[in-house]
N, C-alpha and C positions, 0 to 999 in steps of 0.2 A: 726640219721635219720632213720636207719633201725630198731633200737629198738623201736622208736615211731610208725613206720608203723606196726611193728609186734604186738605191744600192741593194736593199733587201729583195726587191723584185728581180734585179739582175742575178743575184745569188741563187734565188729560187729557180729561175729559168736555166741557169748554168747547171744546177744539180739535176733538173729534169732532163736536160739535154744529154747528160752523161748516164742517165738511169737505164737499167735493164729490167724487163719484166720476164720472169721465168715461171713455167708451170712444170710440175713433175709428179712422179709416183715414188712410193717407198715400199720396199719389201724386205722382210727380215724375220727376226725372232723376238719374243718377249719373255721376260723372267721377272721374278719378284724376290724381295728380301723381307722376311718376316718370321713368324713363330713356327712355320712349317717348312723351313728350308735351312740348309747349313753350308751349301757350297754355291759359288757363282755358276751360272749357266746350268743349274740343275732344273729339270722339268721344263725345258724350253718349248714354247708354242709359237705358232705363226703370227705375224703382224703385217699389216699392209695399210697404206694410206695414200692420200693425194695432198699436194701442197702448191702454193704459189708464193713467189718471193719478188720483192721490189728493191732494187739497188738504190740506196740513198747516196752513198759515196763510193769511191772506187774499191774500197775494201769492206764496206759496211752495207748490210741489207736487212730488211725485215722479211720474215717468213711466216706465213700462216698455213696451218695444216689440219686435216682431219685424219685421225689414226684409229684403227680398230685392232685390238689385240686380245690375248687371252692369257691368264696366269693361273697357276694351280700349285698346290702343295699337299703333302701328306706326311703324317708322323711316321708311317711305316717305312719311309725312305730315309729316316734320320738315324744316325748311329748311336745317339744317347738312349740308353735303355729306359730312363724315366720318361723321356719325351715320346719314344716309340710306343710305350704302354698307354699313353693318353689316347692314341688311336683315332685322332681327328683327321679330317681331310676337307679340302675345299677346291672349288674352281670358280672363276669369274671372268666374264667377258668385260672388256673395257672399251669404251668409246671416248675419244679425247679430241678436243679442239685446242690448239696451241697457237700462241703468237710469240715468236722469239726474235731476238736480234743476233745476227751472225757477224763475226769479225774474221776476215781472212788475213793470215800472216803476210801473204804476198798479193800484189795486184795482179789478178788473173787476166787482165788485158795485155799483160806483158810476160806472164809466166804461164806455163802449161799446167802446173799443179800448185797446190797450197794447203798447208794445215789450216784448220779453222776451229773456232770455239763458238758456242752459242749459249744463251740464257734467256729466260722470259717467263711467261705465265701461261697456265693451262687450266681448262675446266674439263673434268672427266666424270664419267658415270660408271659405276661398278655395281655388282649385285651378287655376292657370294652364295654359292649353293653346294650341296653335297648329295650323296646317294645313300639311302637307308639300306637296311639289311635285305629288303626285297628289290633293291636296285631302282627304286623310285627317286626321281630328281626332286630335291626339297630345297627351297630357298631358305637361307639361314636368318636373315634379319628379322622376319616376322616371329621367329621362335625366341628372340631375346635370350640367347643362350647364356649370357652372363647377367641377366636381369636388367639389361639396358632399358631405361624408360619406366621401370616399375618403381614404386615408392621405396626410397632407401638405397637405390642403386644409381649407377652412372646414367647420364643423359643418353638417349638413343642417338645413334650416328646417322648422318645423312648419306644417301647413295650418290649424290652429286656434289662434288667438292672441288676446291682449288688445289693446284699443284704447282711446283716450281721446276720446270724442265731446264736441264743444263747438261752440257757435254761437249763433244768435239769430234773431229774426224779429219779426213784428207780428201780434197777435191781434185779432180783431173779433167781437163778439157779434152774430150774425144774429138770434137771439131769446133768450129767457131760458134755453133749454136747448140751443141749437145755436151752436157757435163755429167759426170758420175762422181758420187761421193760415198765413201765408207764412213759410217757414223755410229758412235755409241752415245746414247742419251739416257740420263737418269731422271727420275721424277721424285722430287722430295714431296712427301705427302704430309698432311696435317691430321691424319687419322691413323690409328693402330688397328683398325677393324677391316682392312682390306681382305684379310683371311678370316674375319669374324672371331678372332682370338686376341685378347688384350690383357685382361686383368685376372680376377679371381673367380672361383666357382660361386654361383648363386645357391641359395637354399633351394633344394629340389622341391620342397613343398610350395615355395613361392612360384616356381615355374609351373608346377602342376596346377595350382589353383588359378593362376592368372593367364596361362598360355595353353597348357595341356601336356599330355604324356609325351608327345613327340619332342617337345622342347627338352624334357628331362633325358630322353633317350639319346638325342644327338648332341647334347652339350658335354656328355661324358660317355666314352665308348670302349673303355677298357674291358667292360663286362662282355663285349662281343668276342674277345680273344679267348682261345683255349687256355684255361687256368688263369684267366684275367680276374682282377678284383671285381666282385659283383656289387660291392657297396659304393654308393655315390659318395664322393669326397665331401667333407664338411664345408659349410659356408665360409668363405674367406680364404680357403686354401688356394695356392697359386695355380692358375690355369694357363696364363701366358705371361709375357714380359712387357709391361707398358712403358718401360724406360726409354725404348727407342721406337719411333714411328716406322711404319712399313714403307717400302720403296717398291717401285717397279721400274724396269729399264728395258730399252729397246736397242737392238743392234741390227744393222742392215745397210742396204744400199739405197741411195737416192739417185734417180735418173731424171735430169731436168732438161728442159728445152726452152731456149730463148724465143719469145714470140717475134715474128717478123716485124720489122720497123720499130721495135721498142728500144733500140740502142744504136749508138754510133758504130761505125765499122770497128771491129775489134782490132786493137793495136798489135796483137800477137797472132801471127799466121801459124796455125797449128800444123800446116803442111810443110812449110819451109823452115819453121823454127826461127824466123826473123821478124823484127818489128816492122809494122806497116805504116806507122804514123811517126812523124818527126816534128820537132818543134818543142813547145812547152810540155813538160811531163804532166800527167794527170795528178791533180791535187787530192790528197786524202782528206 
């Protein structure tokens, strides 16, 4: 038992001795996939964040980050006539905390660059809103546009939920302590209400009685178009597609800095292109 404990302690100290702590910033664009988009990278918005990573093994690290992003969509930008006539739109700010594991293809103590992949868990907050005919900002969840939370309808959705982030990119050592990475990361969601559209139209009388006229007005907006249908669709008619959950994805650059004293001297000299350490190779 003592021998096993001693070996475990030696292994732990060995891993800590090889570890690196890095802090960084992220900047890029954010997009979403859902009922109001049809092409990738349509309606891009800015995204930025901060992160910190801890190297566990030579090619494996943990990364925690806070990211702030925005997504939006509009039926008016979709080519399908039946969807465009629905005339809905939304925007939402997203704040996300994520914890992911990263795996580098190459050991970047010996290589200047490496492809990498990542996956993990995230908690994010969103709150979809739109603008009415008077250009007033209106949050959509309280309007229960599909009857969510009313008797006989689906359960109301939460504005804070879990997501599964995953993706990959390419890292490059600018210097011994500065690294840049180009990354694409998707977020698998467990809700179809990121854009406040999922299933079928509710009975407008139920919305009017339980929520108010604004709920009726903003859950169906074809009547706002010239020659649009002025009659509200019957209860149960398709409003969205619940078959697939929504996604949002981030594309951008990570710039990271290794904290002084947090790692052994890097084996790869980024100036000369030669190894600086000899002897036993780093163990993955």
